[in-house]
LODREN-671351 format. One record per residue (C-alpha): residue number from 0; residue in one letter; chain; x negated, y, z. Coordinates in Angstrom, 1 decimal. Layout:
// residues N
<node><num>NUM</num><residuo>a</residuo><cadena>A</cadena><px>X</px><py>Y</py><pz>Z</pz></node>
...
// end
This chain:
// residues 209
<node><num>0</num><residuo>m</residuo><cadena>A</cadena><px>5.3</px><py>4.1</py><pz>-25.5</pz></node>
<node><num>1</num><residuo>s</residuo><cadena>A</cadena><px>4.4</px><py>0.4</py><pz>-25.1</pz></node>
<node><num>2</num><residuo>h</residuo><cadena>A</cadena><px>5.7</px><py>-1.4</py><pz>-21.9</pz></node>
<node><num>3</num><residuo>w</residuo><cadena>A</cadena><px>2.1</px><py>-2.5</py><pz>-21.2</pz></node>
<node><num>4</num><residuo>l</residuo><cadena>A</cadena><px>0.8</px><py>1.1</py><pz>-21.3</pz></node>
<node><num>5</num><residuo>i</residuo><cadena>A</cadena><px>3.6</px><py>2.2</py><pz>-19.0</pz></node>
<node><num>6</num><residuo>y</residuo><cadena>A</cadena><px>2.9</px><py>-0.6</py><pz>-16.5</pz></node>
<node><num>7</num><residuo>a</residuo><cadena>A</cadena><px>-0.9</px><py>0.2</py><pz>-16.7</pz></node>
<node><num>8</num><residuo>l</residuo><cadena>A</cadena><px>0.0</px><py>3.8</py><pz>-15.8</pz></node>
<node><num>9</num><residuo>g</residuo><cadena>A</cadena><px>2.0</px><py>2.6</py><pz>-12.8</pz></node>
<node><num>10</num><residuo>f</residuo><cadena>A</cadena><px>-0.7</px><py>0.2</py><pz>-11.6</pz></node>
<node><num>11</num><residuo>a</residuo><cadena>A</cadena><px>-3.3</px><py>3.0</py><pz>-11.9</pz></node>
<node><num>12</num><residuo>a</residuo><cadena>A</cadena><px>-1.2</px><py>5.1</py><pz>-9.6</pz></node>
<node><num>13</num><residuo>q</residuo><cadena>A</cadena><px>-0.6</px><py>2.3</py><pz>-7.2</pz></node>
<node><num>14</num><residuo>l</residuo><cadena>A</cadena><px>-4.4</px><py>1.5</py><pz>-7.2</pz></node>
<node><num>15</num><residuo>l</residuo><cadena>A</cadena><px>-5.0</px><py>5.1</py><pz>-6.1</pz></node>
<node><num>16</num><residuo>f</residuo><cadena>A</cadena><px>-2.3</px><py>4.9</py><pz>-3.4</pz></node>
<node><num>17</num><residuo>f</residuo><cadena>A</cadena><px>-3.7</px><py>1.6</py><pz>-2.2</pz></node>
<node><num>18</num><residuo>s</residuo><cadena>A</cadena><px>-7.3</px><py>3.0</py><pz>-2.3</pz></node>
<node><num>19</num><residuo>r</residuo><cadena>A</cadena><px>-6.3</px><py>5.9</py><pz>-0.1</pz></node>
<node><num>20</num><residuo>t</residuo><cadena>A</cadena><px>-4.9</px><py>3.5</py><pz>2.5</pz></node>
<node><num>21</num><residuo>l</residuo><cadena>A</cadena><px>-8.0</px><py>1.4</py><pz>2.4</pz></node>
<node><num>22</num><residuo>v</residuo><cadena>A</cadena><px>-10.2</px><py>4.5</py><pz>2.8</pz></node>
<node><num>23</num><residuo>q</residuo><cadena>A</cadena><px>-8.0</px><py>5.6</py><pz>5.7</pz></node>
<node><num>24</num><residuo>w</residuo><cadena>A</cadena><px>-8.0</px><py>2.1</py><pz>7.3</pz></node>
<node><num>25</num><residuo>f</residuo><cadena>A</cadena><px>-11.8</px><py>1.6</py><pz>7.0</pz></node>
<node><num>26</num><residuo>q</residuo><cadena>A</cadena><px>-12.5</px><py>5.0</py><pz>8.6</pz></node>
<node><num>27</num><residuo>s</residuo><cadena>A</cadena><px>-9.9</px><py>4.3</py><pz>11.3</pz></node>
<node><num>28</num><residuo>e</residuo><cadena>A</cadena><px>-11.5</px><py>0.9</py><pz>12.1</pz></node>
<node><num>29</num><residuo>r</residuo><cadena>A</cadena><px>-14.9</px><py>2.6</py><pz>12.3</pz></node>
<node><num>30</num><residuo>a</residuo><cadena>A</cadena><px>-13.6</px><py>5.4</py><pz>14.5</pz></node>
<node><num>31</num><residuo>g</residuo><cadena>A</cadena><px>-11.5</px><py>3.0</py><pz>16.7</pz></node>
<node><num>32</num><residuo>k</residuo><cadena>A</cadena><px>-8.5</px><py>5.3</py><pz>16.2</pz></node>
<node><num>33</num><residuo>v</residuo><cadena>A</cadena><px>-6.2</px><py>6.4</py><pz>13.4</pz></node>
<node><num>34</num><residuo>v</residuo><cadena>A</cadena><px>-7.8</px><py>9.2</py><pz>11.3</pz></node>
<node><num>35</num><residuo>s</residuo><cadena>A</cadena><px>-6.7</px><py>11.4</py><pz>8.3</pz></node>
<node><num>36</num><residuo>p</residuo><cadena>A</cadena><px>-9.5</px><py>11.5</py><pz>5.7</pz></node>
<node><num>37</num><residuo>i</residuo><cadena>A</cadena><px>-9.7</px><py>14.1</py><pz>3.0</pz></node>
<node><num>38</num><residuo>l</residuo><cadena>A</cadena><px>-9.9</px><py>11.4</py><pz>0.3</pz></node>
<node><num>39</num><residuo>y</residuo><cadena>A</cadena><px>-6.5</px><py>10.1</py><pz>1.5</pz></node>
<node><num>40</num><residuo>w</residuo><cadena>A</cadena><px>-4.8</px><py>13.3</py><pz>0.5</pz></node>
<node><num>41</num><residuo>q</residuo><cadena>A</cadena><px>-6.9</px><py>13.8</py><pz>-2.7</pz></node>
<node><num>42</num><residuo>f</residuo><cadena>A</cadena><px>-6.0</px><py>10.3</py><pz>-3.9</pz></node>
<node><num>43</num><residuo>s</residuo><cadena>A</cadena><px>-2.4</px><py>10.9</py><pz>-2.9</pz></node>
<node><num>44</num><residuo>l</residuo><cadena>A</cadena><px>-2.1</px><py>14.0</py><pz>-5.1</pz></node>
<node><num>45</num><residuo>l</residuo><cadena>A</cadena><px>-3.5</px><py>12.4</py><pz>-8.2</pz></node>
<node><num>46</num><residuo>a</residuo><cadena>A</cadena><px>-1.5</px><py>9.2</py><pz>-7.7</pz></node>
<node><num>47</num><residuo>a</residuo><cadena>A</cadena><px>1.7</px><py>11.2</py><pz>-7.3</pz></node>
<node><num>48</num><residuo>v</residuo><cadena>A</cadena><px>1.2</px><py>12.8</py><pz>-10.8</pz></node>
<node><num>49</num><residuo>l</residuo><cadena>A</cadena><px>0.7</px><py>9.3</py><pz>-12.3</pz></node>
<node><num>50</num><residuo>m</residuo><cadena>A</cadena><px>3.5</px><py>7.7</py><pz>-10.5</pz></node>
<node><num>51</num><residuo>f</residuo><cadena>A</cadena><px>5.9</px><py>10.5</py><pz>-11.3</pz></node>
<node><num>52</num><residuo>t</residuo><cadena>A</cadena><px>5.1</px><py>10.0</py><pz>-15.0</pz></node>
<node><num>53</num><residuo>y</residuo><cadena>A</cadena><px>5.6</px><py>6.3</py><pz>-14.6</pz></node>
<node><num>54</num><residuo>g</residuo><cadena>A</cadena><px>9.0</px><py>6.8</py><pz>-13.1</pz></node>
<node><num>55</num><residuo>i</residuo><cadena>A</cadena><px>10.1</px><py>9.1</py><pz>-15.9</pz></node>
<node><num>56</num><residuo>l</residuo><cadena>A</cadena><px>8.9</px><py>6.7</py><pz>-18.6</pz></node>
<node><num>57</num><residuo>r</residuo><cadena>A</cadena><px>10.7</px><py>3.8</py><pz>-16.8</pz></node>
<node><num>58</num><residuo>n</residuo><cadena>A</cadena><px>13.9</px><py>6.0</py><pz>-16.6</pz></node>
<node><num>59</num><residuo>d</residuo><cadena>A</cadena><px>13.9</px><py>5.4</py><pz>-12.9</pz></node>
<node><num>60</num><residuo>l</residuo><cadena>A</cadena><px>15.0</px><py>8.3</py><pz>-10.8</pz></node>
<node><num>61</num><residuo>a</residuo><cadena>A</cadena><px>14.3</px><py>6.6</py><pz>-7.5</pz></node>
<node><num>62</num><residuo>i</residuo><cadena>A</cadena><px>10.6</px><py>6.4</py><pz>-8.4</pz></node>
<node><num>63</num><residuo>a</residuo><cadena>A</cadena><px>10.2</px><py>9.8</py><pz>-9.9</pz></node>
<node><num>64</num><residuo>a</residuo><cadena>A</cadena><px>12.1</px><py>11.7</py><pz>-7.2</pz></node>
<node><num>65</num><residuo>g</residuo><cadena>A</cadena><px>10.0</px><py>10.2</py><pz>-4.4</pz></node>
<node><num>66</num><residuo>q</residuo><cadena>A</cadena><px>6.8</px><py>11.7</py><pz>-5.8</pz></node>
<node><num>67</num><residuo>l</residuo><cadena>A</cadena><px>8.0</px><py>15.2</py><pz>-6.2</pz></node>
<node><num>68</num><residuo>l</residuo><cadena>A</cadena><px>9.3</px><py>15.3</py><pz>-2.6</pz></node>
<node><num>69</num><residuo>t</residuo><cadena>A</cadena><px>5.8</px><py>14.5</py><pz>-1.1</pz></node>
<node><num>70</num><residuo>y</residuo><cadena>A</cadena><px>3.9</px><py>16.8</py><pz>-3.4</pz></node>
<node><num>71</num><residuo>a</residuo><cadena>A</cadena><px>3.8</px><py>19.9</py><pz>-1.2</pz></node>
<node><num>72</num><residuo>v</residuo><cadena>A</cadena><px>2.9</px><py>17.8</py><pz>1.9</pz></node>
<node><num>73</num><residuo>y</residuo><cadena>A</cadena><px>-0.2</px><py>16.5</py><pz>0.1</pz></node>
<node><num>74</num><residuo>v</residuo><cadena>A</cadena><px>-1.3</px><py>20.0</py><pz>-0.8</pz></node>
<node><num>75</num><residuo>r</residuo><cadena>A</cadena><px>-0.6</px><py>21.3</py><pz>2.7</pz></node>
<node><num>76</num><residuo>n</residuo><cadena>A</cadena><px>-2.8</px><py>18.6</py><pz>4.3</pz></node>
<node><num>77</num><residuo>l</residuo><cadena>A</cadena><px>-5.6</px><py>19.4</py><pz>1.9</pz></node>
<node><num>78</num><residuo>q</residuo><cadena>A</cadena><px>-5.3</px><py>23.0</py><pz>3.2</pz></node>
<node><num>79</num><residuo>f</residuo><cadena>A</cadena><px>-5.5</px><py>21.8</py><pz>6.8</pz></node>
<node><num>80</num><residuo>k</residuo><cadena>A</cadena><px>-8.6</px><py>19.9</py><pz>5.8</pz></node>
<node><num>81</num><residuo>g</residuo><cadena>A</cadena><px>-10.1</px><py>23.0</py><pz>4.1</pz></node>
<node><num>82</num><residuo>a</residuo><cadena>A</cadena><px>-10.4</px><py>21.0</py><pz>0.9</pz></node>
<node><num>83</num><residuo>w</residuo><cadena>A</cadena><px>-7.8</px><py>22.7</py><pz>-1.2</pz></node>
<node><num>84</num><residuo>r</residuo><cadena>A</cadena><px>-9.8</px><py>25.8</py><pz>-2.0</pz></node>
<node><num>85</num><residuo>s</residuo><cadena>A</cadena><px>-12.9</px><py>23.8</py><pz>-2.7</pz></node>
<node><num>86</num><residuo>m</residuo><cadena>A</cadena><px>-11.1</px><py>22.2</py><pz>-5.7</pz></node>
<node><num>87</num><residuo>p</residuo><cadena>A</cadena><px>-11.7</px><py>23.8</py><pz>-9.1</pz></node>
<node><num>88</num><residuo>l</residuo><cadena>A</cadena><px>-9.2</px><py>26.6</py><pz>-9.7</pz></node>
<node><num>89</num><residuo>l</residuo><cadena>A</cadena><px>-8.0</px><py>25.1</py><pz>-13.0</pz></node>
<node><num>90</num><residuo>l</residuo><cadena>A</cadena><px>-7.2</px><py>21.8</py><pz>-11.3</pz></node>
<node><num>91</num><residuo>r</residuo><cadena>A</cadena><px>-5.3</px><py>23.5</py><pz>-8.5</pz></node>
<node><num>92</num><residuo>l</residuo><cadena>A</cadena><px>-3.3</px><py>25.5</py><pz>-11.1</pz></node>
<node><num>93</num><residuo>l</residuo><cadena>A</cadena><px>-2.4</px><py>22.3</py><pz>-13.0</pz></node>
<node><num>94</num><residuo>f</residuo><cadena>A</cadena><px>-1.3</px><py>20.5</py><pz>-9.8</pz></node>
<node><num>95</num><residuo>l</residuo><cadena>A</cadena><px>0.9</px><py>23.5</py><pz>-8.8</pz></node>
<node><num>96</num><residuo>a</residuo><cadena>A</cadena><px>2.3</px><py>23.9</py><pz>-12.3</pz></node>
<node><num>97</num><residuo>l</residuo><cadena>A</cadena><px>3.5</px><py>20.3</py><pz>-12.6</pz></node>
<node><num>98</num><residuo>p</residuo><cadena>A</cadena><px>6.5</px><py>20.4</py><pz>-10.3</pz></node>
<node><num>99</num><residuo>v</residuo><cadena>A</cadena><px>7.5</px><py>23.8</py><pz>-11.6</pz></node>
<node><num>100</num><residuo>a</residuo><cadena>A</cadena><px>7.4</px><py>22.5</py><pz>-15.2</pz></node>
<node><num>101</num><residuo>v</residuo><cadena>A</cadena><px>9.5</px><py>19.4</py><pz>-14.2</pz></node>
<node><num>102</num><residuo>i</residuo><cadena>A</cadena><px>12.2</px><py>21.5</py><pz>-12.5</pz></node>
<node><num>103</num><residuo>a</residuo><cadena>A</cadena><px>12.3</px><py>23.8</py><pz>-15.6</pz></node>
<node><num>104</num><residuo>w</residuo><cadena>A</cadena><px>12.6</px><py>20.9</py><pz>-17.9</pz></node>
<node><num>105</num><residuo>v</residuo><cadena>A</cadena><px>15.4</px><py>19.3</py><pz>-16.0</pz></node>
<node><num>106</num><residuo>a</residuo><cadena>A</cadena><px>17.2</px><py>22.7</py><pz>-15.7</pz></node>
<node><num>107</num><residuo>w</residuo><cadena>A</cadena><px>16.8</px><py>23.2</py><pz>-19.4</pz></node>
<node><num>108</num><residuo>q</residuo><cadena>A</cadena><px>18.1</px><py>19.8</py><pz>-20.4</pz></node>
<node><num>109</num><residuo>p</residuo><cadena>A</cadena><px>20.2</px><py>18.4</py><pz>-17.5</pz></node>
<node><num>110</num><residuo>q</residuo><cadena>A</cadena><px>21.8</px><py>15.8</py><pz>-19.8</pz></node>
<node><num>111</num><residuo>i</residuo><cadena>A</cadena><px>18.5</px><py>14.0</py><pz>-20.0</pz></node>
<node><num>112</num><residuo>l</residuo><cadena>A</cadena><px>18.6</px><py>13.6</py><pz>-16.2</pz></node>
<node><num>113</num><residuo>w</residuo><cadena>A</cadena><px>22.2</px><py>12.3</py><pz>-16.3</pz></node>
<node><num>114</num><residuo>e</residuo><cadena>A</cadena><px>22.0</px><py>10.1</py><pz>-19.3</pz></node>
<node><num>115</num><residuo>q</residuo><cadena>A</cadena><px>18.5</px><py>8.5</py><pz>-18.9</pz></node>
<node><num>116</num><residuo>l</residuo><cadena>A</cadena><px>18.1</px><py>8.4</py><pz>-15.1</pz></node>
<node><num>117</num><residuo>l</residuo><cadena>A</cadena><px>21.4</px><py>8.5</py><pz>-13.4</pz></node>
<node><num>118</num><residuo>q</residuo><cadena>A</cadena><px>23.2</px><py>6.4</py><pz>-16.0</pz></node>
<node><num>119</num><residuo>n</residuo><cadena>A</cadena><px>20.5</px><py>3.8</py><pz>-16.5</pz></node>
<node><num>120</num><residuo>e</residuo><cadena>A</cadena><px>22.4</px><py>0.7</py><pz>-17.5</pz></node>
<node><num>121</num><residuo>d</residuo><cadena>A</cadena><px>19.6</px><py>-1.5</py><pz>-16.0</pz></node>
<node><num>122</num><residuo>i</residuo><cadena>A</cadena><px>20.3</px><py>-0.2</py><pz>-12.5</pz></node>
<node><num>123</num><residuo>p</residuo><cadena>A</cadena><px>23.8</px><py>-0.7</py><pz>-11.1</pz></node>
<node><num>124</num><residuo>g</residuo><cadena>A</cadena><px>25.1</px><py>2.1</py><pz>-8.9</pz></node>
<node><num>125</num><residuo>f</residuo><cadena>A</cadena><px>24.5</px><py>0.3</py><pz>-5.6</pz></node>
<node><num>126</num><residuo>w</residuo><cadena>A</cadena><px>20.8</px><py>-0.4</py><pz>-6.4</pz></node>
<node><num>127</num><residuo>l</residuo><cadena>A</cadena><px>20.2</px><py>3.1</py><pz>-7.8</pz></node>
<node><num>128</num><residuo>w</residuo><cadena>A</cadena><px>21.4</px><py>4.6</py><pz>-4.5</pz></node>
<node><num>129</num><residuo>w</residuo><cadena>A</cadena><px>19.6</px><py>2.0</py><pz>-2.5</pz></node>
<node><num>130</num><residuo>g</residuo><cadena>A</cadena><px>16.4</px><py>2.9</py><pz>-4.4</pz></node>
<node><num>131</num><residuo>l</residuo><cadena>A</cadena><px>16.9</px><py>6.6</py><pz>-3.8</pz></node>
<node><num>132</num><residuo>l</residuo><cadena>A</cadena><px>17.6</px><py>6.0</py><pz>-0.1</pz></node>
<node><num>133</num><residuo>a</residuo><cadena>A</cadena><px>14.5</px><py>3.8</py><pz>0.2</pz></node>
<node><num>134</num><residuo>q</residuo><cadena>A</cadena><px>12.4</px><py>6.6</py><pz>-1.4</pz></node>
<node><num>135</num><residuo>v</residuo><cadena>A</cadena><px>14.0</px><py>9.2</py><pz>1.0</pz></node>
<node><num>136</num><residuo>v</residuo><cadena>A</cadena><px>13.1</px><py>7.0</py><pz>4.0</pz></node>
<node><num>137</num><residuo>f</residuo><cadena>A</cadena><px>9.6</px><py>6.3</py><pz>2.7</pz></node>
<node><num>138</num><residuo>t</residuo><cadena>A</cadena><px>9.1</px><py>10.0</py><pz>1.8</pz></node>
<node><num>139</num><residuo>f</residuo><cadena>A</cadena><px>10.3</px><py>11.2</py><pz>5.1</pz></node>
<node><num>140</num><residuo>r</residuo><cadena>A</cadena><px>7.2</px><py>9.8</py><pz>6.7</pz></node>
<node><num>141</num><residuo>f</residuo><cadena>A</cadena><px>5.3</px><py>12.7</py><pz>5.1</pz></node>
<node><num>142</num><residuo>v</residuo><cadena>A</cadena><px>7.9</px><py>15.2</py><pz>6.3</pz></node>
<node><num>143</num><residuo>f</residuo><cadena>A</cadena><px>7.4</px><py>13.8</py><pz>9.8</pz></node>
<node><num>144</num><residuo>q</residuo><cadena>A</cadena><px>3.6</px><py>13.9</py><pz>9.4</pz></node>
<node><num>145</num><residuo>w</residuo><cadena>A</cadena><px>3.8</px><py>17.5</py><pz>8.1</pz></node>
<node><num>146</num><residuo>m</residuo><cadena>A</cadena><px>5.9</px><py>18.6</py><pz>11.1</pz></node>
<node><num>147</num><residuo>v</residuo><cadena>A</cadena><px>3.5</px><py>17.0</py><pz>13.6</pz></node>
<node><num>148</num><residuo>s</residuo><cadena>A</cadena><px>0.5</px><py>18.5</py><pz>11.8</pz></node>
<node><num>149</num><residuo>e</residuo><cadena>A</cadena><px>2.0</px><py>22.0</py><pz>11.6</pz></node>
<node><num>150</num><residuo>r</residuo><cadena>A</cadena><px>2.7</px><py>21.9</py><pz>15.3</pz></node>
<node><num>151</num><residuo>k</residuo><cadena>A</cadena><px>-0.9</px><py>20.8</py><pz>16.1</pz></node>
<node><num>152</num><residuo>k</residuo><cadena>A</cadena><px>-2.5</px><py>22.9</py><pz>13.3</pz></node>
<node><num>153</num><residuo>t</residuo><cadena>A</cadena><px>-4.5</px><py>19.9</py><pz>12.1</pz></node>
<node><num>154</num><residuo>s</residuo><cadena>A</cadena><px>-3.9</px><py>17.0</py><pz>9.7</pz></node>
<node><num>155</num><residuo>e</residuo><cadena>A</cadena><px>-2.9</px><py>13.9</py><pz>11.6</pz></node>
<node><num>156</num><residuo>l</residuo><cadena>A</cadena><px>-1.3</px><py>10.5</py><pz>10.8</pz></node>
<node><num>157</num><residuo>p</residuo><cadena>A</cadena><px>0.9</px><py>9.9</py><pz>13.9</pz></node>
<node><num>158</num><residuo>l</residuo><cadena>A</cadena><px>2.5</px><py>6.6</py><pz>15.0</pz></node>
<node><num>159</num><residuo>g</residuo><cadena>A</cadena><px>5.9</px><py>7.7</py><pz>13.7</pz></node>
<node><num>160</num><residuo>f</residuo><cadena>A</cadena><px>4.3</px><py>8.0</py><pz>10.2</pz></node>
<node><num>161</num><residuo>w</residuo><cadena>A</cadena><px>3.4</px><py>4.4</py><pz>10.2</pz></node>
<node><num>162</num><residuo>l</residuo><cadena>A</cadena><px>6.7</px><py>3.2</py><pz>11.6</pz></node>
<node><num>163</num><residuo>i</residuo><cadena>A</cadena><px>8.6</px><py>5.0</py><pz>9.0</pz></node>
<node><num>164</num><residuo>s</residuo><cadena>A</cadena><px>6.1</px><py>3.8</py><pz>6.3</pz></node>
<node><num>165</num><residuo>a</residuo><cadena>A</cadena><px>6.8</px><py>0.1</py><pz>7.3</pz></node>
<node><num>166</num><residuo>c</residuo><cadena>A</cadena><px>10.6</px><py>0.6</py><pz>7.3</pz></node>
<node><num>167</num><residuo>g</residuo><cadena>A</cadena><px>10.6</px><py>2.4</py><pz>3.9</pz></node>
<node><num>168</num><residuo>s</residuo><cadena>A</cadena><px>8.2</px><py>0.0</py><pz>2.4</pz></node>
<node><num>169</num><residuo>l</residuo><cadena>A</cadena><px>10.5</px><py>-3.0</py><pz>3.2</pz></node>
<node><num>170</num><residuo>m</residuo><cadena>A</cadena><px>13.4</px><py>-1.2</py><pz>1.7</pz></node>
<node><num>171</num><residuo>i</residuo><cadena>A</cadena><px>11.4</px><py>-0.5</py><pz>-1.5</pz></node>
<node><num>172</num><residuo>l</residuo><cadena>A</cadena><px>10.3</px><py>-4.1</py><pz>-1.6</pz></node>
<node><num>173</num><residuo>a</residuo><cadena>A</cadena><px>14.0</px><py>-5.1</py><pz>-1.8</pz></node>
<node><num>174</num><residuo>y</residuo><cadena>A</cadena><px>14.6</px><py>-2.6</py><pz>-4.6</pz></node>
<node><num>175</num><residuo>a</residuo><cadena>A</cadena><px>11.4</px><py>-3.9</py><pz>-6.4</pz></node>
<node><num>176</num><residuo>l</residuo><cadena>A</cadena><px>12.7</px><py>-7.5</py><pz>-6.2</pz></node>
<node><num>177</num><residuo>f</residuo><cadena>A</cadena><px>15.9</px><py>-6.5</py><pz>-7.8</pz></node>
<node><num>178</num><residuo>r</residuo><cadena>A</cadena><px>14.2</px><py>-4.4</py><pz>-10.5</pz></node>
<node><num>179</num><residuo>k</residuo><cadena>A</cadena><px>11.5</px><py>-7.1</py><pz>-11.0</pz></node>
<node><num>180</num><residuo>d</residuo><cadena>A</cadena><px>9.1</px><py>-4.2</py><pz>-11.0</pz></node>
<node><num>181</num><residuo>p</residuo><cadena>A</cadena><px>5.5</px><py>-5.6</py><pz>-10.7</pz></node>
<node><num>182</num><residuo>v</residuo><cadena>A</cadena><px>4.0</px><py>-2.2</py><pz>-9.8</pz></node>
<node><num>183</num><residuo>l</residuo><cadena>A</cadena><px>6.2</px><py>-1.7</py><pz>-6.7</pz></node>
<node><num>184</num><residuo>l</residuo><cadena>A</cadena><px>6.0</px><py>-5.3</py><pz>-5.7</pz></node>
<node><num>185</num><residuo>a</residuo><cadena>A</cadena><px>2.3</px><py>-5.4</py><pz>-5.7</pz></node>
<node><num>186</num><residuo>s</residuo><cadena>A</cadena><px>1.7</px><py>-2.1</py><pz>-3.9</pz></node>
<node><num>187</num><residuo>h</residuo><cadena>A</cadena><px>4.3</px><py>-2.5</py><pz>-1.1</pz></node>
<node><num>188</num><residuo>s</residuo><cadena>A</cadena><px>3.5</px><py>-6.2</py><pz>-0.5</pz></node>
<node><num>189</num><residuo>l</residuo><cadena>A</cadena><px>-0.1</px><py>-5.2</py><pz>0.2</pz></node>
<node><num>190</num><residuo>g</residuo><cadena>A</cadena><px>0.7</px><py>-1.9</py><pz>1.9</pz></node>
<node><num>191</num><residuo>i</residuo><cadena>A</cadena><px>2.9</px><py>-3.3</py><pz>4.6</pz></node>
<node><num>192</num><residuo>f</residuo><cadena>A</cadena><px>0.0</px><py>-5.1</py><pz>6.2</pz></node>
<node><num>193</num><residuo>l</residuo><cadena>A</cadena><px>-2.0</px><py>-1.9</py><pz>6.5</pz></node>
<node><num>194</num><residuo>y</residuo><cadena>A</cadena><px>0.9</px><py>0.0</py><pz>7.9</pz></node>
<node><num>195</num><residuo>l</residuo><cadena>A</cadena><px>1.3</px><py>-2.6</py><pz>10.6</pz></node>
<node><num>196</num><residuo>r</residuo><cadena>A</cadena><px>-2.5</px><py>-2.5</py><pz>11.3</pz></node>
<node><num>197</num><residuo>n</residuo><cadena>A</cadena><px>-2.3</px><py>1.3</py><pz>11.9</pz></node>
<node><num>198</num><residuo>i</residuo><cadena>A</cadena><px>0.6</px><py>0.8</py><pz>14.2</pz></node>
<node><num>199</num><residuo>r</residuo><cadena>A</cadena><px>-1.5</px><py>-1.7</py><pz>16.2</pz></node>
<node><num>200</num><residuo>l</residuo><cadena>A</cadena><px>-4.4</px><py>0.8</py><pz>16.3</pz></node>
<node><num>201</num><residuo>h</residuo><cadena>A</cadena><px>-2.1</px><py>3.5</py><pz>17.6</pz></node>
<node><num>202</num><residuo>l</residuo><cadena>A</cadena><px>-0.7</px><py>1.3</py><pz>20.3</pz></node>
<node><num>203</num><residuo>a</residuo><cadena>A</cadena><px>-4.1</px><py>0.1</py><pz>21.3</pz></node>
<node><num>204</num><residuo>q</residuo><cadena>A</cadena><px>-5.3</px><py>3.7</py><pz>21.5</pz></node>
<node><num>205</num><residuo>k</residuo><cadena>A</cadena><px>-2.4</px><py>4.7</py><pz>23.7</pz></node>
<node><num>206</num><residuo>k</residuo><cadena>A</cadena><px>-2.9</px><py>1.7</py><pz>26.0</pz></node>
<node><num>207</num><residuo>a</residuo><cadena>A</cadena><px>-6.6</px><py>2.6</py><pz>26.4</pz></node>
<node><num>208</num><residuo>s</residuo><cadena>A</cadena><px>-5.8</px><py>6.2</py><pz>27.3</pz></node>
// end
């Protein structure tokens, strides 16, 4: 596949990721507090599919792994919102089948994972592990969000979510600079400002209460 088509796929995914944050930010500004819109999670799920595909086509394990780790959290938040069952059955089945298909593919041909992703000559060992660590940190924000939401039985985006987002995003920016990856550079350069804005909204809300 052409490099331009691969980058177009990555930018489409990041456009969805950025759009979800814009939707969340606009609704939060209107409400005067941090909110968790349904569109945020719907955009997240679709973008994860595109970004995972981009990571595979770029032979970049750090990118691909990060998307699979958050997949279930997106679905769970849509369940909290009562929006999962309202989606067409075929679409839900396709979303659920994707991670199963990927795991089966890797299990069937483990040499592909090793040769194309773990032994990518374009990514030295240090940066491969840095990229993976950055994705783990960035992904942990959704694990944290899921734990808080499960405890409260409602979909929330707590302060810790935005603090972890900012930290992970800065780490990914460093990785993107090394990789000269325009997709990651564009998305995380813009995203960091929205994460900081949500942190400020949280702090203002706590101060007011």
